[in-house]
Legacy VTK file of the C-alpha trace (Angstrom):
# vtk DataFile Version 3.0
C-alpha trace
ASCII
DATASET POLYDATA
POINTS 347 float
149.839 310.938 139.909
153.492 310.072 139.394
152.774 308.699 135.913
150.831 311.875 135.109
153.793 314.098 136.044
156.144 312.067 133.849
153.755 312.278 130.885
153.228 315.991 131.470
156.982 316.595 131.558
157.416 314.807 128.209
154.549 316.793 126.636
156.034 320.100 127.828
159.473 319.201 126.463
158.080 318.191 123.074
155.836 321.259 122.833
158.656 323.652 123.735
161.030 322.128 121.190
158.404 322.257 118.435
157.591 325.890 119.191
161.252 326.865 119.208
161.939 325.114 115.891
158.857 326.691 114.286
159.835 330.140 115.562
163.392 329.786 114.258
162.194 328.693 110.810
159.632 331.508 110.658
162.221 334.051 111.789
164.674 332.866 109.139
162.085 333.127 106.344
160.983 336.621 107.376
164.583 337.796 107.864
165.594 336.656 104.371
162.641 338.472 102.766
163.356 341.660 104.675
167.065 341.465 103.842
166.293 341.176 100.109
164.347 344.425 100.122
166.949 346.184 102.266
164.876 346.626 105.419
166.909 344.233 107.616
170.700 343.996 107.921
172.757 341.028 109.054
173.542 342.859 112.305
169.832 343.326 112.989
169.279 339.623 112.404
172.041 338.695 114.837
170.564 341.028 117.485
167.069 339.576 117.028
168.523 336.056 117.211
170.219 336.904 120.503
166.920 338.149 121.930
165.128 335.050 120.699
167.679 332.728 122.311
167.362 334.641 125.570
163.575 334.265 125.382
163.942 330.519 124.730
166.098 330.211 127.848
163.475 331.927 130.000
160.640 329.869 128.517
162.579 326.657 129.133
163.154 327.699 132.739
159.436 328.446 133.136
158.617 325.001 131.754
160.974 323.457 134.322
159.173 325.374 137.088
155.827 323.969 135.920
157.211 320.418 135.816
158.777 320.751 139.272
155.497 322.116 140.611
153.571 319.050 139.485
156.307 316.695 140.717
156.115 318.308 144.156
152.345 317.949 144.082
152.790 314.230 143.395
155.240 313.901 146.302
152.899 315.844 148.574
149.994 313.575 147.626
152.002 310.465 148.538
153.039 311.965 151.880
149.471 313.085 152.567
148.244 309.527 152.040
150.766 308.303 154.602
149.899 311.041 157.114
146.163 310.513 156.649
146.390 306.759 157.182
144.537 306.065 160.448
146.447 304.396 163.270
145.566 300.781 163.933
145.979 301.294 167.677
144.171 304.300 169.155
143.143 305.475 172.601
139.813 304.248 173.898
137.198 306.911 174.596
137.637 306.583 178.351
141.429 306.297 178.308
143.176 307.911 181.266
146.817 308.929 181.759
149.029 306.244 183.245
149.969 306.832 186.872
153.043 304.875 187.938
153.774 304.639 191.647
155.736 301.382 191.842
156.353 300.004 188.351
154.711 296.586 188.655
153.976 294.870 185.316
151.647 291.902 184.801
151.005 289.744 181.751
147.969 287.571 182.439
146.887 284.811 180.038
148.174 286.715 177.008
147.635 285.335 173.503
148.698 287.085 170.317
148.551 286.177 166.630
149.711 288.134 163.599
146.750 288.579 161.240
145.014 285.683 163.057
147.123 283.189 161.082
150.354 282.814 163.017
150.144 282.475 166.773
153.261 283.953 168.358
152.331 284.241 172.040
150.142 281.765 173.910
149.305 281.259 177.596
151.863 283.913 178.504
151.922 284.786 182.190
154.583 286.980 183.719
154.528 289.103 186.875
157.348 291.644 187.211
157.785 293.157 190.657
158.424 296.892 191.166
162.109 297.632 190.630
162.832 294.084 189.452
165.353 293.494 186.673
164.244 290.654 184.439
165.810 289.229 181.288
163.952 287.533 178.454
166.046 284.941 176.613
165.376 282.223 174.111
165.956 281.229 170.504
165.213 283.572 167.617
161.516 283.747 166.829
160.506 282.693 170.349
158.450 285.875 170.847
160.728 288.040 173.029
160.459 291.205 170.947
156.731 290.633 170.455
156.285 290.722 174.238
157.866 294.182 174.280
155.701 295.359 171.380
152.626 294.225 173.266
153.787 296.089 176.375
154.295 299.256 174.298
150.912 298.559 172.709
152.262 298.566 169.178
149.886 295.614 168.827
146.827 294.729 170.838
146.665 291.315 172.473
144.312 288.727 170.972
143.307 287.524 174.434
144.402 288.219 177.978
145.470 291.471 179.569
148.560 293.499 180.359
148.634 295.932 183.254
151.065 298.384 184.813
150.439 299.072 188.492
147.037 297.399 188.063
146.083 299.756 185.203
145.178 297.944 181.978
147.264 299.371 179.142
144.293 299.341 176.744
142.531 301.755 179.102
145.328 304.316 179.363
146.471 306.887 176.819
149.240 305.820 174.477
151.159 309.035 175.032
151.295 308.517 178.795
152.258 304.855 178.307
155.187 305.708 176.049
156.311 308.620 178.215
156.726 306.255 181.178
158.821 303.703 179.289
162.372 304.272 178.052
163.689 301.933 175.372
167.227 301.361 174.132
166.936 299.385 170.878
169.558 297.299 169.133
169.713 299.756 166.226
168.917 303.230 167.584
167.462 305.778 165.180
169.426 309.024 165.002
168.414 312.077 162.995
170.569 314.269 160.786
170.798 316.862 163.515
173.410 317.767 166.108
174.415 315.389 168.896
172.860 317.810 171.378
169.496 317.659 169.595
169.649 313.877 169.206
170.184 313.376 172.940
167.551 315.992 173.817
165.043 313.965 171.781
164.596 311.880 174.944
163.359 314.966 176.825
162.691 317.966 174.558
162.423 320.474 177.411
165.790 319.491 178.955
168.452 322.144 179.471
171.935 321.962 177.946
173.353 321.101 181.367
171.009 318.113 181.699
171.969 316.892 178.228
175.684 317.119 179.047
175.135 315.254 182.343
173.292 312.463 180.513
176.079 312.306 177.933
178.707 311.943 180.659
176.753 309.153 182.370
176.418 307.305 179.035
180.124 307.831 178.235
179.251 309.979 175.215
181.155 313.004 176.476
184.503 311.340 175.788
184.055 310.957 172.024
181.970 314.142 171.678
184.851 316.180 173.104
187.081 314.958 170.269
184.881 316.598 167.602
185.714 320.157 166.568
182.079 321.242 167.000
181.564 318.960 170.003
177.826 318.850 170.882
176.964 320.849 167.742
178.365 318.120 165.487
175.883 316.801 162.920
175.690 313.003 162.989
174.435 312.408 159.415
171.363 310.508 158.284
170.660 307.681 160.782
173.912 308.611 162.537
176.253 307.377 159.776
179.081 309.592 161.038
179.181 307.713 164.342
180.285 304.167 165.064
177.881 301.507 166.315
179.070 301.889 169.898
178.797 305.686 169.736
175.238 305.510 168.389
174.321 303.102 171.161
175.734 305.427 173.797
173.704 308.319 172.380
170.587 306.132 172.716
171.495 305.382 176.333
172.028 309.100 176.977
168.480 309.684 175.714
167.177 307.103 178.190
169.189 308.658 181.041
167.732 312.049 180.166
164.190 310.664 179.927
164.531 308.859 183.284
161.308 306.862 182.928
160.343 304.428 185.705
160.279 301.480 183.268
163.285 300.629 181.116
163.413 298.233 178.154
166.729 297.101 176.651
166.428 295.257 173.343
169.772 293.659 172.449
171.547 296.853 173.506
175.054 295.316 173.396
174.652 292.536 170.843
176.861 293.892 168.048
179.584 295.761 169.931
183.251 295.142 170.535
184.475 294.366 174.046
185.635 297.916 174.825
182.367 299.522 173.697
180.380 296.861 175.538
182.277 297.604 178.750
181.526 301.335 178.512
177.876 300.729 177.660
177.457 298.151 180.414
178.796 300.683 182.902
176.266 303.250 181.636
173.463 300.691 181.808
174.300 299.851 185.421
173.644 303.502 186.289
170.565 303.689 184.078
168.909 300.618 185.635
169.005 301.947 189.194
165.568 302.221 190.864
163.721 301.138 187.723
161.696 298.177 186.581
163.876 296.730 183.826
163.161 294.276 181.011
166.180 293.096 179.040
166.153 291.095 175.810
169.506 289.484 175.142
171.093 286.780 173.060
174.517 287.302 174.627
173.902 285.550 177.926
177.041 286.986 179.537
175.266 290.385 179.700
172.338 289.180 181.849
174.088 287.234 184.594
173.354 289.990 187.133
169.613 290.110 186.463
167.259 289.434 189.373
165.392 286.873 187.263
165.725 285.275 183.846
162.698 284.059 181.905
163.331 281.577 179.117
160.819 281.898 176.282
160.204 279.284 173.618
157.245 278.917 171.269
155.607 281.964 172.799
155.580 280.632 176.353
157.748 280.917 179.450
159.254 277.490 180.021
161.850 278.320 182.687
162.383 281.054 185.271
165.033 281.736 187.861
168.372 283.380 188.498
171.427 282.590 186.396
172.773 280.118 188.963
169.396 278.433 189.482
168.879 277.865 185.756
172.386 276.451 185.322
171.579 273.763 187.875
168.911 272.328 185.527
171.045 269.884 183.564
168.472 269.406 180.794
167.147 272.956 180.874
166.922 275.189 177.811
168.977 277.943 179.462
171.711 275.474 180.400
171.935 274.318 176.783
172.067 277.907 175.507
174.766 278.747 178.040
176.888 275.722 177.159
176.708 276.511 173.446
177.482 280.164 173.822
179.751 280.507 176.805
180.415 277.199 178.523
182.895 275.909 175.984
185.161 278.924 176.543
185.082 278.986 180.339
187.724 276.936 182.121
LINES 1 348
347 0 1 2 3 4 5 6 7 8 9 10 11 12 13 14 15 16 17 18 19 20 21 22 23 24 25 26 27 28 29 30 31 32 33 34 35 36 37 38 39 40 41 42 43 44 45 46 47 48 49 50 51 52 53 54 55 56 57 58 59 60 61 62 63 64 65 66 67 68 69 70 71 72 73 74 75 76 77 78 79 80 81 82 83 84 85 86 87 88 89 90 91 92 93 94 95 96 97 98 99 100 101 102 103 104 105 106 107 108 109 110 111 112 113 114 115 116 117 118 119 120 121 122 123 124 125 126 127 128 129 130 131 132 133 134 135 136 137 138 139 140 141 142 143 144 145 146 147 148 149 150 151 152 153 154 155 156 157 158 159 160 161 162 163 164 165 166 167 168 169 170 171 172 173 174 175 176 177 178 179 180 181 182 183 184 185 186 187 188 189 190 191 192 193 194 195 196 197 198 199 200 201 202 203 204 205 206 207 208 209 210 211 212 213 214 215 216 217 218 219 220 221 222 223 224 225 226 227 228 229 230 231 232 233 234 235 236 237 238 239 240 241 242 243 244 245 246 247 248 249 250 251 252 253 254 255 256 257 258 259 260 261 262 263 264 265 266 267 268 269 270 271 272 273 274 275 276 277 278 279 280 281 282 283 284 285 286 287 288 289 290 291 292 293 294 295 296 297 298 299 300 301 302 303 304 305 306 307 308 309 310 311 312 313 314 315 316 317 318 319 320 321 322 323 324 325 326 327 328 329 330 331 332 333 334 335 336 337 338 339 340 341 342 343 344 345 346
Protein backbone atom coordinates (compact mmCIF):
# COMPACT_ATOMS: atom_id res chain seq x y z
CA UNK A 1 0.00 0.00 0.00
CA UNK A 2 2.80 2.41 0.84
CA UNK A 3 4.57 1.65 -2.45
CA UNK A 4 1.28 2.21 -4.29
CA UNK A 5 0.84 5.68 -2.76
CA UNK A 6 4.38 6.67 -3.74
CA UNK A 7 3.84 5.49 -7.33
CA UNK A 8 0.47 7.21 -7.48
CA UNK A 9 1.99 10.48 -6.25
CA UNK A 10 4.66 10.34 -8.98
CA UNK A 11 2.04 9.60 -11.67
CA UNK A 12 -0.12 12.53 -10.54
CA UNK A 13 2.86 14.91 -10.56
CA UNK A 14 3.95 13.83 -14.04
CA UNK A 15 0.41 13.99 -15.44
CA UNK A 16 -0.23 17.46 -14.01
CA UNK A 17 3.03 18.84 -15.38
CA UNK A 18 2.36 17.38 -18.84
CA UNK A 19 -1.15 18.81 -18.92
CA UNK A 20 0.04 22.23 -17.84
CA UNK A 21 2.81 22.31 -20.46
CA UNK A 22 0.41 21.16 -23.19
CA UNK A 23 -2.16 23.77 -22.17
CA UNK A 24 0.44 26.56 -22.17
CA UNK A 25 1.71 25.59 -25.63
CA UNK A 26 -1.83 25.33 -27.01
CA UNK A 27 -2.78 28.67 -25.46
CA UNK A 28 0.29 30.34 -26.96
CA UNK A 29 -0.44 29.00 -30.46
CA UNK A 30 -4.10 30.06 -30.36
CA UNK A 31 -3.23 33.48 -28.88
CA UNK A 32 -0.71 34.21 -31.65
CA UNK A 33 -3.23 33.31 -34.38
CA UNK A 34 -5.94 35.44 -32.81
CA UNK A 35 -3.53 38.35 -32.34
CA UNK A 36 -2.57 38.25 -36.04
CA UNK A 37 -6.17 38.71 -37.13
CA UNK A 38 -6.81 41.40 -34.52
CA UNK A 39 -9.24 39.48 -32.32
CA UNK A 40 -6.95 39.22 -29.27
CA UNK A 41 -4.82 41.96 -27.70
CA UNK A 42 -1.73 41.56 -25.54
CA UNK A 43 -3.75 42.68 -22.51
CA UNK A 44 -6.33 39.96 -23.16
CA UNK A 45 -3.54 37.40 -23.36
CA UNK A 46 -2.08 38.54 -20.05
CA UNK A 47 -5.52 38.33 -18.39
CA UNK A 48 -6.12 34.82 -19.76
CA UNK A 49 -2.63 33.79 -18.61
CA UNK A 50 -3.40 35.02 -15.10
CA UNK A 51 -6.59 32.95 -15.03
CA UNK A 52 -4.75 29.91 -16.33
CA UNK A 53 -2.05 30.20 -13.66
CA UNK A 54 -4.73 30.52 -10.99
CA UNK A 55 -6.41 27.39 -12.36
CA UNK A 56 -3.08 25.53 -12.32
CA UNK A 57 -2.64 26.45 -8.65
CA UNK A 58 -6.06 25.06 -7.75
CA UNK A 59 -5.52 21.88 -9.77
CA UNK A 60 -2.14 21.34 -8.10
CA UNK A 61 -3.76 21.76 -4.70
CA UNK A 62 -6.47 19.25 -5.65
CA UNK A 63 -3.79 16.79 -6.72
CA UNK A 64 -2.10 17.22 -3.33
CA UNK A 65 -5.43 16.48 -1.61
CA UNK A 66 -5.77 13.24 -3.61
CA UNK A 67 -2.20 12.19 -2.74
CA UNK A 68 -2.69 12.98 0.95
CA UNK A 69 -5.94 11.02 0.93
CA UNK A 70 -4.22 7.87 -0.32
CA UNK A 71 -1.28 8.35 2.06
CA UNK A 72 -3.71 8.55 4.98
CA UNK A 73 -5.44 5.42 3.72
CA UNK A 74 -2.07 3.65 3.76
CA UNK A 75 -1.39 4.82 7.32
CA UNK A 76 -4.88 3.77 8.40
CA UNK A 77 -4.37 0.31 6.88
CA UNK A 78 -1.13 -0.17 8.84
CA UNK A 79 -2.78 0.93 12.08
CA UNK A 80 -5.79 -1.29 11.39
CA UNK A 81 -3.50 -4.29 11.00
CA UNK A 82 -1.97 -3.54 14.40
CA UNK A 83 -5.36 -3.01 16.07
CA UNK A 84 -6.82 -6.15 14.48
CA UNK A 85 -3.91 -8.34 15.59
CA UNK A 86 -5.38 -10.78 18.12
CA UNK A 87 -3.91 -10.82 21.62
CA UNK A 88 -1.75 -13.81 22.47
CA UNK A 89 -3.09 -13.86 26.03
CA UNK A 90 -6.88 -13.71 26.38
CA UNK A 91 -9.42 -14.43 29.10
CA UNK A 92 -10.65 -17.99 29.39
CA UNK A 93 -14.36 -18.54 28.80
CA UNK A 94 -15.02 -19.08 32.50
CA UNK A 95 -12.75 -16.30 33.74
CA UNK A 96 -13.99 -14.50 36.85
CA UNK A 97 -12.98 -11.15 38.36
CA UNK A 98 -10.14 -11.33 40.86
CA UNK A 99 -11.22 -10.90 44.47
CA UNK A 100 -8.36 -9.89 46.76
CA UNK A 101 -8.92 -10.14 50.49
CA UNK A 102 -5.37 -10.62 51.78
CA UNK A 103 -2.88 -10.34 48.92
CA UNK A 104 -1.18 -13.73 49.15
CA UNK A 105 0.80 -14.73 46.04
CA UNK A 106 2.04 -18.24 45.21
CA UNK A 107 4.32 -19.49 42.46
CA UNK A 108 4.18 -23.28 42.41
CA UNK A 109 6.51 -25.35 40.21
CA UNK A 110 6.64 -22.65 37.53
CA UNK A 111 8.52 -23.27 34.28
CA UNK A 112 8.70 -20.81 31.40
CA UNK A 113 10.47 -20.80 28.04
CA UNK A 114 10.50 -18.17 25.32
CA UNK A 115 9.28 -19.77 22.08
CA UNK A 116 10.06 -23.20 23.61
CA UNK A 117 13.76 -22.71 22.82
CA UNK A 118 15.20 -20.78 25.74
CA UNK A 119 14.19 -21.83 29.23
CA UNK A 120 14.22 -18.80 31.52
CA UNK A 121 12.35 -20.02 34.61
CA UNK A 122 12.54 -23.55 35.99
CA UNK A 123 11.35 -25.18 39.23
CA UNK A 124 10.36 -21.76 40.54
CA UNK A 125 8.57 -21.85 43.88
CA UNK A 126 7.81 -18.74 45.87
CA UNK A 127 5.14 -18.07 48.49
CA UNK A 128 4.56 -14.41 49.37
CA UNK A 129 2.55 -13.78 52.52
CA UNK A 130 -0.20 -11.12 52.67
CA UNK A 131 1.37 -7.72 53.28
CA UNK A 132 4.91 -9.09 52.92
CA UNK A 133 7.58 -6.98 51.24
CA UNK A 134 9.90 -9.15 49.19
CA UNK A 135 12.84 -8.23 46.97
CA UNK A 136 14.04 -10.18 43.95
CA UNK A 137 17.77 -9.78 43.29
CA UNK A 138 20.32 -11.49 41.12
CA UNK A 139 22.52 -10.99 38.09
CA UNK A 140 21.18 -9.63 34.81
CA UNK A 141 19.29 -12.25 32.84
CA UNK A 142 18.49 -14.30 35.94
CA UNK A 143 14.73 -14.07 35.28
CA UNK A 144 13.59 -11.39 37.76
CA UNK A 145 11.60 -9.31 35.27
CA UNK A 146 10.20 -12.46 33.67
CA UNK A 147 8.72 -13.44 37.04
CA UNK A 148 6.84 -10.13 37.11
CA UNK A 149 5.65 -10.57 33.52
CA UNK A 150 4.30 -13.98 34.43
CA UNK A 151 2.51 -12.52 37.45
CA UNK A 152 0.94 -9.84 35.23
CA UNK A 153 0.15 -12.60 32.73
CA UNK A 154 1.97 -10.90 29.88
CA UNK A 155 3.11 -14.47 29.19
CA UNK A 156 1.54 -17.74 30.19
CA UNK A 157 3.62 -20.22 32.15
CA UNK A 158 4.85 -23.34 30.34
CA UNK A 159 4.18 -25.48 33.41
CA UNK A 160 3.13 -24.85 36.98
CA UNK A 161 0.67 -22.34 38.36
CA UNK A 162 0.49 -18.87 39.82
CA UNK A 163 -2.27 -17.86 42.20
CA UNK A 164 -3.37 -14.78 44.11
CA UNK A 165 -5.38 -15.52 47.24
CA UNK A 166 -5.76 -19.09 45.96
CA UNK A 167 -7.24 -17.89 42.64
CA UNK A 168 -5.31 -19.10 39.59
CA UNK A 169 -4.43 -16.10 37.43
CA UNK A 170 -5.27 -17.99 34.21
CA UNK A 171 -8.84 -18.33 35.49
CA UNK A 172 -9.42 -14.66 36.29
CA UNK A 173 -10.04 -11.76 33.93
CA UNK A 174 -6.99 -9.83 32.80
CA UNK A 175 -8.65 -6.50 33.50
CA UNK A 176 -9.33 -7.39 37.13
CA UNK A 177 -5.79 -8.76 37.51
CA UNK A 178 -4.18 -5.57 36.24
CA UNK A 179 -6.53 -3.33 38.22
CA UNK A 180 -5.37 -4.97 41.46
CA UNK A 181 -1.66 -4.55 40.75
CA UNK A 182 0.19 -1.22 40.68
CA UNK A 183 3.56 -1.13 38.94
CA UNK A 184 6.30 1.50 39.03
CA UNK A 185 8.69 0.67 36.18
CA UNK A 186 12.28 1.76 35.71
CA UNK A 187 11.34 3.89 32.70
CA UNK A 188 7.76 5.13 33.21
CA UNK A 189 5.72 5.97 30.12
CA UNK A 190 4.29 9.49 30.14
CA UNK A 191 1.97 10.91 27.50
CA UNK A 192 2.09 14.31 25.84
CA UNK A 193 -0.66 15.56 28.09
CA UNK A 194 -0.76 17.66 31.24
CA UNK A 195 0.78 16.50 34.51
CA UNK A 196 -2.72 16.31 35.98
CA UNK A 197 -3.86 13.93 33.23
CA UNK A 198 -0.69 11.83 33.45
CA UNK A 199 -1.17 11.27 37.18
CA UNK A 200 -4.91 10.65 36.76
CA UNK A 201 -4.04 7.84 34.33
CA UNK A 202 -3.62 5.66 37.43
CA UNK A 203 -7.29 6.23 38.34
CA UNK A 204 -9.30 7.93 35.58
CA UNK A 205 -12.29 8.72 37.80
CA UNK A 206 -10.18 10.46 40.49
CA UNK A 207 -10.99 14.03 41.47
CA UNK A 208 -8.50 16.90 41.21
CA UNK A 209 -8.12 16.86 45.00
CA UNK A 210 -7.14 13.18 44.96
CA UNK A 211 -4.60 13.82 42.21
CA UNK A 212 -3.03 16.69 44.16
CA UNK A 213 -2.88 14.54 47.32
CA UNK A 214 -1.12 11.75 45.41
CA UNK A 215 1.30 14.29 43.94
CA UNK A 216 2.16 15.62 47.40
CA UNK A 217 2.77 12.10 48.75
CA UNK A 218 5.07 11.33 45.79
CA UNK A 219 6.90 14.67 46.18
CA UNK A 220 5.67 15.84 42.77
CA UNK A 221 3.94 18.92 44.15
CA UNK A 222 7.26 20.63 44.84
CA UNK A 223 8.48 20.74 41.23
CA UNK A 224 4.97 21.11 39.77
CA UNK A 225 4.48 24.31 41.76
CA UNK A 226 7.51 25.82 40.02
CA UNK A 227 5.86 25.59 36.58
CA UNK A 228 3.84 28.57 35.38
CA UNK A 229 0.90 26.33 34.43
CA UNK A 230 1.49 24.00 37.39
CA UNK A 231 -0.71 20.88 37.00
CA UNK A 232 -1.77 21.99 33.50
CA UNK A 233 1.82 21.83 32.24
CA UNK A 234 2.31 19.58 29.22
CA UNK A 235 5.16 17.12 29.76
CA UNK A 236 6.06 16.44 26.09
CA UNK A 237 6.24 13.11 24.30
CA UNK A 238 7.31 10.40 26.80
CA UNK A 239 7.79 13.17 29.37
CA UNK A 240 10.87 14.74 27.74
CA UNK A 241 10.27 18.05 29.54
CA UNK A 242 10.77 16.39 32.92
CA UNK A 243 13.92 14.97 34.46
CA UNK A 244 14.33 11.27 35.22
CA UNK A 245 13.56 11.78 38.90
CA UNK A 246 10.49 13.89 38.12
CA UNK A 247 9.13 11.27 35.71
CA UNK A 248 9.67 8.60 38.34
CA UNK A 249 7.79 10.62 40.94
CA UNK A 250 4.87 11.05 38.54
CA UNK A 251 4.80 7.25 38.14
CA UNK A 252 4.76 6.84 41.92
CA UNK A 253 1.93 9.38 42.17
CA UNK A 254 -0.04 7.21 39.74
CA UNK A 255 0.51 4.19 41.99
CA UNK A 256 -0.50 6.18 45.09
CA UNK A 257 -3.68 7.25 43.31
CA UNK A 258 -4.42 3.71 42.12
CA UNK A 259 -3.86 2.28 45.62
CA UNK A 260 -3.92 -1.37 44.52
CA UNK A 261 -3.39 -4.09 47.14
CA UNK A 262 -0.36 -5.48 45.26
CA UNK A 263 2.59 -3.27 44.36
CA UNK A 264 5.45 -4.08 41.98
CA UNK A 265 8.59 -1.92 41.82
CA UNK A 266 10.90 -2.66 38.90
CA UNK A 267 14.23 -0.87 39.39
CA UNK A 268 12.35 2.24 40.51
CA UNK A 269 15.48 4.06 41.78
CA UNK A 270 18.23 2.53 39.66
CA UNK A 271 19.22 5.57 37.58
CA UNK A 272 18.64 8.47 39.97
CA UNK A 273 20.91 10.83 41.83
CA UNK A 274 21.09 10.68 45.62
CA UNK A 275 18.69 13.58 46.22
CA UNK A 276 16.02 12.22 43.87
CA UNK A 277 16.47 8.73 45.31
CA UNK A 278 15.92 10.07 48.83
CA UNK A 279 12.66 11.79 47.83
CA UNK A 280 11.43 8.74 45.92
CA UNK A 281 12.38 6.36 48.72
CA UNK A 282 10.34 8.48 51.12
CA UNK A 283 7.36 8.29 48.74
CA UNK A 284 7.81 4.54 48.34
CA UNK A 285 7.80 4.03 52.11
CA UNK A 286 4.32 5.57 52.19
CA UNK A 287 3.20 3.69 49.08
CA UNK A 288 4.23 0.27 50.43
CA UNK A 289 2.14 0.50 53.59
CA UNK A 290 -0.44 -2.30 53.98
CA UNK A 291 0.39 -3.82 50.60
CA UNK A 292 1.97 -6.98 49.29
CA UNK A 293 5.13 -5.66 47.64
CA UNK A 294 7.54 -7.18 45.12
CA UNK A 295 10.70 -5.20 44.44
CA UNK A 296 13.25 -5.84 41.70
CA UNK A 297 16.53 -4.09 42.41
CA UNK A 298 20.14 -4.11 41.37
CA UNK A 299 21.09 -1.42 43.89
CA UNK A 300 21.12 -3.56 47.01
CA UNK A 301 21.18 -0.55 49.35
CA UNK A 302 17.51 0.10 48.43
CA UNK A 303 16.22 -3.29 49.65
CA UNK A 304 17.84 -3.61 53.06
CA UNK A 305 14.50 -2.97 54.80
CA UNK A 306 12.60 -5.68 52.93
CA UNK A 307 10.96 -8.44 54.97
CA UNK A 308 12.61 -11.06 52.75
CA UNK A 309 15.10 -11.14 49.89
CA UNK A 310 15.03 -13.88 47.26
CA UNK A 311 18.18 -14.38 45.21
CA UNK A 312 17.45 -15.62 41.70
CA UNK A 313 19.99 -17.19 39.38
CA UNK A 314 19.41 -19.28 36.26
CA UNK A 315 15.67 -18.99 36.72
CA UNK A 316 15.60 -20.46 40.22
CA UNK A 317 15.59 -19.17 43.78
CA UNK A 318 18.91 -20.17 45.30
CA UNK A 319 18.83 -18.14 48.52
CA UNK A 320 16.17 -16.55 50.72
CA UNK A 321 16.27 -14.55 53.92
CA UNK A 322 16.58 -11.08 55.37
CA UNK A 323 19.49 -8.80 54.53
CA UNK A 324 21.36 -9.72 57.72
CA UNK A 325 20.70 -13.45 57.33
CA UNK A 326 22.02 -13.52 53.76
CA UNK A 327 25.15 -11.57 54.71
CA UNK A 328 26.04 -14.29 57.21
CA UNK A 329 26.45 -16.80 54.35
CA UNK A 330 30.12 -16.26 53.56
CA UNK A 331 29.97 -18.04 50.20
CA UNK A 332 26.45 -16.94 49.34
CA UNK A 333 25.52 -15.21 46.08
CA UNK A 334 23.96 -12.25 47.91
CA UNK A 335 27.07 -11.79 50.04
CA UNK A 336 29.22 -11.66 46.90
CA UNK A 337 26.87 -9.16 45.24
CA UNK A 338 26.88 -7.02 48.37
CA UNK A 339 30.67 -7.04 48.68
CA UNK A 340 31.10 -6.03 45.04
CA UNK A 341 28.53 -3.29 45.13
CA UNK A 342 28.56 -1.86 48.61
CA UNK A 343 30.99 -3.66 50.90
CA UNK A 344 34.12 -2.05 49.53
CA UNK A 345 32.80 1.43 50.37
CA UNK A 346 31.53 0.72 53.88
CA UNK A 347 34.01 1.20 56.70
